[in-house]
N, C-alpha and C positions, 0 to 999 in steps of 0.2 A: 963277725959283722952286724952282729943283728943289736949292739948296742951304739955300733957305728951308725948308723939307718938312724936311732932313734936320737940317739945326741948332735943328727942333721936338722932334728926337725921335725924329720916327715912324721904327717898327722895320722894320717891312713899304713896300711903293711903290710900285702898278705902275706902270712904264715905260715902256710900250707899249703898241698897238695892234696885230698889223698884220693888212694883206688884199691882195685880189693882185695890186693893183698900188700903185708907190711912195707913200713917204710921208715925213713932213716924218719918228715918230720914228727909221723906219731910217738919217737922221743923226744922231739924237740920240744913238739904244743905238752906231750904229759912231765917236762925238765921243767915249762913255764909254766902250768897250775900247782904243781905240787911247788914250788918257790912262790905263787901269791904275786906276781907277776900281774902288774896293773894291764890288764889287755884291748881299755879304751883306744878305739882306734885299728885293733888288729881283724881280718879275714882270712875264710880260708874257705879257699875251690870248696863245691860240691858238688855229683851229681845225683841229678833226677834218677827218683826211682819210677823202675819199667815193669808194666801187668799190674798197673792199678788195674785194681773194683771202685764201680762207683756204687757210692752205701759204704763200702768195707774200711775201713783205718790202715790209712797205710803206715806200713811193717818203713821201719830207716833202715836206708841202708848202713855201707861202713861208714859213709864219709859224713857224714849226718849220726850216725853215732858218738862218733870218735870229739865234731866239736860241739853235743850236745856234756860229754862227760867231760869234754878240758874248762867252757863251757867261754871256746871262741865264741865273743857278739857279734859279729858280722858274717856275711857270708856272702858270695859273687858264684853266682850260681853258671859253672862255666856246659856250654849246648851247641853239640852239633845238630842243628834240624837239615843240612843237606837231604835229600830226598834217596837220592839212588843210593846216599851211604848207607841210612837207615833202616832198606831195604832188604842190602847185602848183606846188612849182620844183622839180620832177620829181623826187624822191629818196624811197625803198622808207622809211619808220617804221622797218624790220624791218631793212634792213640801215641802214641813221642806226644801230643803237646796239652794230649786227658792228664798222661803219665807230670808234665810239667807243673800244669797248673795246682794235681791234688799235692805236690811237689812245696812248693812259692808255699802250697796252703799251707800246710803240717810246720816247712820251719818258720815264718812268719807267728806264731801259733806258741813253739818250742821257742824263739830267739827273746833279749828280756824285750821292755816298752822301747820303743825308738824315740834313740836322741841324738845328739847330734858326735859322738860314737861307739852309738849301742841301739844294735835291733839293726841292723840298715841290710836291706838283703839289694843285688843286684847282680842282673842278668849278662853275659857274655855268649852275643856271638863270634863263636870259633871261627865259622867258612864263613862268617855272612857271605861274601865276594861268593863261593859256592851256589851256595843257596838262588844270590841276586842272580845267578850266569846259569841259571837252572830251572827253577823258578818260579819266579815275583809271586806267584800269585800267594803261595805257600809261605814266602816270608811273609806278605801283606798281611794274610794269614795269621802267623806269631805274631811280628807283631799288633794288634790290633787287639791278639791274648795278653799280652806283655801292659800296654795302656791298660787292665780291664783290672791286673794281680797289681795287687801291695807290694808293689816291688822302688826303687829308691832312685834309680839308675840302672840306664843299655850301656855296655860297651860292648865293642865290635874288632877285629883283627881284620889287618892284610896278611896274611900267612906265608905268600909266597909275596909283598912284597914287589909286585909288579903292574901296583897302579901307580897314577899319578892324581896331585893332588889334585889339580881341581875336581876331579871324581869326586873326594871325600867332603873337598868344598858343598857338593851339590847334594850328596848322601845328607851329610849332615842338615840339612837346611831342609830331607825329606824325612830325614829324620823326629825333627823337632817335633813334628806333627800328630806324632804315636806317644813323645816324650816331653813333654810338657812340664818346663822349668816351671818346679825348681827342682824337678827327676833331673838326676844325674848323666849326661853323654861321654862317654871318652873312648878313645880310642889308640889303637895301639898295631903301632904301622909296623912290618918287618922292613928293617937290611932288604933291599936287593936292587932294584935301577934309582940308589942316588939318593930316593924322591922324599927318604921320612920326614929330614927333617923341614921339608919345603909342602911335605901332606899334613903337618902338626899346627903347622902358621894356618896354614889355609881350611882345618878344620877348625879352629879359635876363629875366625873372621867368618865362618859359619854359621859360627853357633855352640859352638861344644866350650864342654866347659876344662879338656885339658885333656892328660891324657894319663894310659896307665904303664907302665912299665917296669921290668927287670932290674933290678941295682947293678949288677952285671949281663955285655954283653951275653954270658954263656952259658945264665939261669935258663931253663926251658927245652934250649931248641939254638941251636945256635944259627944266630944273624936275626937276633934280636935288636929291634932298633933304639 
C-alpha cells in the first residue's frame, strides 16, 4: 500500500500514529529507517507532553521519541481541546495550552530545518466542533496561541460528519484570521450526512488549501470521508 501511494505521486504522507503502547506503526517506521527510505514529505502524528513545568526541559513522550529515533521529518500534533473532556480525563485546560506550547517549541527545535518537504509542523484539532459548541472563548485562545507558534498549518475534523457544508465555509473564512497564508488550512470531513464532498468544495471556496484524508475508508475508524 505504501509503494502504491508513493507511485500515485502524493508528496505528503502521514505514515504513523504512536500511542503510549507499542503498535505496528513503530515496526513500520523502524523498517523505513533501517532501509534508508527517503522520508521527504513523511509526517507522523504526535501528542503533546503533559504536565510540563515553566523553566524545566521537556521530556519527550513516546511518540516524540520514536519520531526523533527514526528521523520522520514532519509532524502533526493531534490535539483534543474540549475543556469538559480535558477535565474528565484529569487535565486542566489551562495547563493543556501550556503543554501544547512547550511541546511545539520542543519539536521545532528537534526537527530538521524547515523546507518544502521537511521540518514542517501542523496542528490538528480533532474535536474542533465540540470545542466550538462548548467553549468558543477557549477555542479562540487556542487559535491565538497557534497563531503565535512556529507552525505551518492548521487541520480540523468533523468527526461526526453531521455539519453542513456552508458551516465549514464560514469556519474556514474565520480561521484565516488566525492562519494567514502561506500557512495551510486542511479539512477532514467524515462521512455522516452525505455532504462530505460538498463540504470539501465549500471549504476550498472559503479559503482552505485542501483536505487531509485516509487512503482507505477504514483507516483510523469507520466513516472516513
